[in-house]
GUGU-978313 format. One record per residue (C-alpha): x, y, z. Coordinates in pm, whole numbers, plus 50000, padded with zeros to 5 digits. Example, Ala and Ser with C-alpha at 12.3 -4.5 7.8 and 13.67 -1.06 7.14 Angstrom:
BEGIN
512304955050780513674989450714
END
This chain:
BEGIN
500005000050000502805025350067503885022749705500555038849610501545070249805504845071549619503125067549282500685095249370503565117949477505305112049145502105117948946501285150149131504885162349100504895155348727501555173348689502935203448877505935204448645503735199948337501465228948438504025252548589507005250548357505325264248041503855293348238507235301348393509135299948062506475321347892506835347548166510645347148147510725349047766508315378147762510385395848026513565391047823511825403247508510515434147687513955441547829515505438547484512885462247342513585487347621517305485547553516805490147181514525520047229516965535547475519775530547222517655548046959516965576447201513255568747232513315549847559511185555047865512375579748126515075567448362513725543548620510455537448436509905502248316507125489748092507565453448193504485436548325504155407848567502505374548517499415374148301496195361148455496555327448281500195324048388499325333548745496495308248749498805281048616501515289548868499015287849155497735254449027501295241448993502055252449348498965234649479499895203049290503455204949423502155208349780499935178249725502945158949593504895167749905501935156550115501815123049939505565119449981505255125850355502455100150367504735075250189507545080150439505105078350730503645045850601506965028150549
END
């Protein structure tokens, strides 16, 4: 029976990775693209005033996916604790 807890921990961990990683990479790529655009505009003399940044945060979909991934990761940790408690 304890092996079931381990399998569930692996499944929940994999689901957290599957949901969270694309949202995180999308956020990071968009941030890098925005930073490159800011640098280019500053080089051309059309940049934003010093200290002002036009970069956004996570989009609503990315935030939702990151929250879901965090919940799945916590569930995976819970199942892992249950596995170690049962063995």
